[in-house]
C-alpha positions as CSV (number, residue, x, y, z in Angstrom):
1,M,-4.5,-28.9,-6.5
2,S,-8.3,-28.8,-6.8
3,I,-10.4,-25.8,-7.9
4,A,-11.7,-25.5,-4.3
5,E,-8.2,-25.4,-2.8
6,T,-7.1,-22.9,-5.5
7,Y,-10.0,-20.6,-4.6
8,E,-9.2,-20.9,-0.9
9,I,-5.6,-19.9,-1.5
10,Y,-6.8,-17.2,-3.9
11,Y,-8.9,-15.6,-1.1
12,V,-6.2,-16.0,1.5
13,V,-3.8,-14.1,-0.8
14,L,-6.5,-11.5,-1.5
15,A,-7.0,-11.0,2.3
16,T,-3.2,-10.7,2.7
17,M,-3.1,-7.9,0.1
18,D,-6.0,-6.1,1.9
19,Q,-4.1,-6.4,5.2
20,I,-0.9,-5.0,3.7
21,F,-2.8,-2.1,2.2
22,Q,-4.6,-1.4,5.5
23,F,-1.4,-1.5,7.4
24,W,0.2,1.0,5.0
25,L,-2.8,3.3,5.2
26,S,-2.7,3.2,9.0
27,A,1.0,4.1,9.0
28,S,0.4,6.9,6.6
29,F,-2.3,8.4,8.8
30,A,0.0,8.0,11.8
31,V,2.7,10.0,10.1
32,I,0.2,12.7,9.1
33,L,-1.2,12.9,12.7
34,T,2.2,12.9,14.3
35,S,3.5,15.6,12.0
36,Y,0.4,17.7,12.8
37,F,0.5,17.3,16.6
38,A,4.3,17.4,16.9
39,S,5.2,19.9,14.2
40,E,7.1,22.1,16.7
41,M,9.4,19.2,17.5
42,L,10.3,18.5,13.9
43,T,14.0,19.4,13.4
44,R,15.6,19.0,10.1
45,W,17.3,15.8,11.1
46,I,14.0,14.3,12.4
47,F,12.1,15.5,9.3
48,W,14.6,13.6,7.0
49,L,14.7,10.6,9.3
50,V,10.9,10.3,9.3
51,S,10.7,11.0,5.6
52,A,13.3,8.4,4.7
53,S,11.8,5.8,7.1
54,Y,8.3,6.3,5.6
55,V,9.6,6.0,2.0
56,L,11.5,2.8,2.9
57,F,8.5,1.4,4.7
58,S,6.2,2.3,1.7
59,V,8.6,0.6,-0.7
60,L,8.8,-2.5,1.5
61,L,5.0,-2.8,1.8
62,G,4.6,-1.9,-1.9
63,T,7.0,-4.8,-2.8
64,R,5.1,-7.2,-0.6
65,Y,1.8,-6.1,-2.1
66,F,3.3,-6.5,-5.6
67,L,4.5,-10.1,-4.8
68,A,1.1,-11.0,-3.4
69,G,-0.5,-9.6,-6.5
70,A,1.8,-11.7,-8.7
71,K,0.7,-14.8,-6.8
72,L,-2.9,-13.7,-7.2
73,V,-2.5,-13.5,-10.9
74,E,-0.9,-16.9,-11.0
75,L,-3.8,-18.4,-9.1
76,R,-6.3,-16.6,-11.3
77,D,-4.6,-18.0,-14.4
78,R,-4.8,-21.5,-12.9
79,L,-8.5,-21.1,-12.2
80,M,-9.1,-19.7,-15.7
81,A,-7.3,-22.7,-17.2
82,A,-9.6,-24.9,-15.3
83,G,-12.6,-23.2,-16.9
84,E,-13.5,-20.5,-14.2
85,H,-14.4,-17.0,-15.3
86,F,-12.9,-13.7,-14.2
87,D,-13.8,-10.2,-15.5
88,P,-10.4,-8.9,-16.6
89,T,-11.6,-5.3,-16.8
90,L,-12.8,-5.3,-13.1
91,V,-9.5,-6.9,-11.9
92,S,-7.4,-4.4,-13.9
93,S,-9.3,-1.4,-12.7
94,I,-9.0,-2.4,-9.1
95,A,-5.3,-2.8,-9.5
96,L,-5.0,0.5,-11.2
97,Y,-7.0,2.4,-8.5
98,T,-5.0,0.8,-5.8
99,L,-1.8,1.8,-7.4
100,L,-3.0,5.4,-7.9
101,L,-4.2,5.6,-4.3
102,Y,-0.8,4.3,-3.1
103,I,1.1,6.8,-5.2
104,I,-1.1,9.7,-4.2
105,G,-1.0,8.6,-0.6
106,V,2.8,8.5,-0.4
107,I,3.1,11.9,-2.1
108,G,0.4,13.4,0.0
109,T,1.9,12.1,3.3
110,L,5.4,13.3,2.4
111,S,4.0,16.7,1.3
112,Y,2.1,17.1,4.5
113,L,5.2,16.1,6.5
114,R,7.2,18.8,4.7
115,Y,4.4,21.3,5.2
116,S,4.4,20.6,8.9
117,Y,8.2,21.0,9.1
118,R,8.2,24.3,7.1
119,R,5.2,25.6,9.1
120,H,7.3,25.1,12.2
121,L,10.2,27.1,10.8
122,T,8.1,30.2,10.3
């Protein structure tokens, strides 16, 4: 595979990772907005169903994101072996910030869902 083809695949994988993250972020906001506007309809059963579905969804997309990231690292290593240069600090910091945002987002979304459910009870 040529360097140009490797770069092309690299950017396709990077775009895929961005799409996965954007889809997860959109779904998180959808859960937050739904729990805000429909809090009076949140029964215990629905609360647990939405919470479990959101966690499974987040795990699924997190796994897909991780697999795409592993492919990105493989492609980056191929490019570096061919003499291309990547800043490892920048790449590591982007991965760390994305992971932190993902974890905080999942906890925040579940917390707000719980808050909406408990607000309805009072």
